[in-house]
C-alpha positions in Angstrom: 72.3 121.1 41.6 71.5 124.9 41.5 68.3 124.5 43.4 69.9 121.7 45.1 72.6 124.4 46.6 70.0 127.2 47.4 68.1 124.5 49.2 71.1 123.6 51.4 71.5 127.5 52.0 68.5 127.1 54.2 70.5 124.9 56.1 73.6 126.1 56.1 76.4 128.6 55.0 77.2 128.4 51.7 80.3 131.6 50.3 78.0 133.3 47.3 77.7 131.0 44.3 78.1 133.1 40.9 76.2 131.3 37.3 79.1 130.9 34.9 77.9 130.4 31.2 80.8 127.8 31.0 79.5 128.1 26.5 80.3 131.6 27.2 83.9 131.1 27.4 85.9 129.2 25.2 88.0 128.3 28.4 85.7 127.2 30.9 84.6 125.3 27.6 87.0 122.7 26.6 87.6 122.8 29.8 84.5 121.8 31.6 82.2 120.6 28.6 81.1 117.7 29.3 81.1 118.1 32.8 78.5 120.8 33.1 77.3 121.6 35.4 80.1 121.4 37.9 81.0 123.3 40.7 84.3 125.2 41.5 84.8 125.9 45.3 88.6 128.6 45.3 89.0 127.2 41.7 89.1 123.4 42.5 86.2 120.7 41.8 84.0 120.0 43.9 81.5 118.2 41.8 80.1 117.1 39.3 76.6 117.6 36.7 75.7 116.4 40.9 75.5 118.0 44.1 77.9 116.1 46.8 76.8 117.8 50.2 79.0 116.2 51.9 82.2 116.8 49.9 80.9 120.8 49.8 81.4 120.8 53.7 84.3 118.5 54.4 86.2 121.8 52.1 84.4 124.7 53.9 85.2 123.3 57.2 88.5 122.4 55.3 88.7 126.5 54.6 
């Protein structure tokens, strides 16, 4: 997902990306352990497992 986000960022401006180790945080591990990788935008789940560029772009346009 990170590679896809970097490629997408070459075409469109994206907010800063912060990579977090879900396994290192007990709260995140309980919430997302079966859904890694997960992409959040302002705390909202954008997609799980694979990048959904369309959904990400839709949410960025709304914000």
